[in-house]
N, C-alpha and C positions, 0 to 999 in steps of 0.2 A: 704732865704739861708738855714734855717733849717726847718725840717718837723717832726711833731710828729707822731710816729708810734704806741705808746702805752702810757699808763699812766706813766709819769716820764721817758720816753725814746724818744729821737729824733735822727734823722740822719742829717748830713750836707754833702752836695755834694760839692766836690772839683772840680778842673779843671782836666786836663790831665797831667800826668807825664810820662816821658820816662823811660822804663825799657829795657835794652839791645836793645835800638833803637825802641822799639814798644810802641805805646801810650797806657797808662792804665788810665781808669777812677778811681777816688779815692773817698772814702766815709769815714766819721768819725761817731762815735756814741757818744751821750751824755746821760748820765744817772744821774738823780737826786736821790741821796741816801735818805734813810729815815731821815737822819740828816739834809737834805736840801743842802748838799754839792754836787758839780758836779764832776762826774767821766768822763773823756774824753778819749775815745779809739781811737787810731791811728789818732792823730791830723793832720788835713789838713792845707793848707796855711791859715794863720790867716789874713783875710781881715778886714777892718774897719766895713763892714756890718756884717760879721760873729761875730766879737767881740761884736757888739751891741746886736745881738740876744742872744749870749751866756750870756752876762752880765744880760740880762733880766730874765734868768732862775735861777740864783743863783751864789754863789761863787765857782770858780773853785779850787778844792783841790787836784785832782789826774789826772795826765797825764800818759797814759798807752800805751806802745809799745808792741803789741802782738808778734812780732818777729823782728829779726835784720834788716829786710828790711823796717820796718815802723818806721823810726826815723828822717826823713828829716826835720820835722817842730817842733821837740821837743824843740829846743833852742828858737825859736820864741815864743812859748807858755810859756816856762819857764820864759822868760824875761818879757812877758806881765802879767804873774800871778806868781810873786815871792813866794807867799805863797803855791803854789801847789807843791806836791811831785811827783817825777818821778818814774815810775815803768817799769820793763821789764824783760824778761828772762835774764839769765846770758850772753847769746850771744849778746844781745843788750847792756848790761852794758859794756862788753868788747869792743864792737865796738865803743862806745861813751865815752871814758875816760875823755873827756872834760866836761861831764855832771855829776851832782851829783844825784845818784839814792837812793831812800829810801830803796830799797831792790830788790833782784832778785826773780822773780816769778817762782814758781813751781806748784805743785798740791795744796798745802796748801793755803786756802783762807785767805788773810790778814784781820785782825779784822776791818780794816778801811772800808771795803765794805761788810762785812758779816752782815746780811743775804740777802742783796739785790742781790748779784751776787755770782755765783758759777764759778769754773774754772777747767780746765783740761789741763795738760801739754802733748802735743803731741811730742814725740821724737822717735829716731830710724833712723833718716835721717842723713847722713853725711853732708848735705847741709843746713838744716834749721829745727829748732824746733819752735813750736808755742804754745802759750797759747790761748785756746778757752774758751770763756766765755758764761755764760747763765744769762740773767736777769730773776731772778726767778719769780717775781710777774707777768710778762707778758709772760713767756715762750719763750723769744727771745734768740736764739742761735746766737752768734756773732763770725764770722770767717773772718780771714784776707786772707790768701793765700791758705788754704787747700780746699777751694771751690771757683772757679771763674766762672762767668756767663756772658760772653760778649754777648751782644745782636747783632742781625744781622745788624741793622741800624748803630750801633756804628762801627762795623767791616767794613761795606761798606764805611763809611765816613772817618775812620781813618787808617784802615789797607789796604784798597784797594785790589789790586791783591794778597797781602800777607795774606789775611784772611784765606786761607786754612790752614795756620800754626796753627791758633786757633782751627780749627776742628781737626787737627792731634793731637794737644796737649790736647784735651778734655775739653776745657775751654769755649765753647759756652754755651748759656743759656740753651739749651736742654741737653747738656752733664753734665754740672755743677760738675766738678771734680777739683782736683788739677792738675796743668799742668804735662804733661807726664814726663818731666825731674825731677820734684820734686817727683813724685810717684816712679820713678826708684831709687831715692836716698835713699829710705827707705830700706836699706840693712838689718836692724834688725827690723822686723815688729812686734815682740812680744809686746814691750811696746806701739806701735802705735795701735795695735789691742785692747789691754787692755784699752787704752784711748778712742778708738772709742766705745767700748762696754759700758763703763761708760757714755759716752756722749749720747748714744742712750737711756739710762734710764732717761734722762731728760724729762720733760714735754714740748716737743718742739711744739710750736704753731706758730712760726715765725722764719725766718732765715734772718739775715742781713749780707751781705758780703761787703768786702772793694772794690772789683773790679767787676763791672757788674750789671746786673739787679737783683732786689730782687726776690727770689724764691716765687712761689705761696703759700700763707698761707694755702690754702685749703688742701694741701698735704705736709705740712712742715715736719712732722715726717717721712713719707715714703720717701720723697725726700732726707732728710738728710741721711737715711740709704743707698739709692742708691748712693749718692755722695761718700760714703766711702766703697762701696762694693769691690773696688779694693784691699783693704787690706786683703780680704779673711776671713775665719773663725778663731776665736781665738783658740789658742792651748796652753795648759799648764796653770799654775797659773799666776795670775796678778803680775807683777813685783813690788817690793817695791820702794818707792820714797824717 
């Protein structure tokens, strides 16, 4: 159920969820912090097998929603791990008033996972903001919806004759971008460009995405730059957070 991608970093593959009628593969990331505690990003459906695997890694202490679309299984994990703290951007906190969050995430890295993880708040879209993370020791950049990489085989099996929509949206594994509607929603690109430029200064050696195939590690840094080239060049000073 889980696969180690780097020292103290694992991925867990979920099933397929429906988003606006289209099947989406889902993936979670599990990081073991220097304290030994587990940090779980974008929790997927918690099956008995997955729980056994996770419990073998350490105590779950942090459950993280990177954006307001990645919240479906937070309650299940919170019930299974009552000592874990929930985190997400303000948009997730507002969407799930039934859950108790430890705090709303922005650019500032919580002390609970510093120095293992860095984070950047992508905003400027009227539809969606997202916290992008980097596992510093392994150089793994962790992205939910701002890069999607649907493979050809998955699209043939699950999208059938509608797979052309993925190509038009720019979310095939070769294109590896945010979907077109999300890109168009960034009406204020100044903060997004500033976030992108900060992100590209990370030592990116690997990219893990929530939806689709994992990008080639041999060209991770250059691939990350291409995936965000649609934002254009930065103009003006970096906005304050």
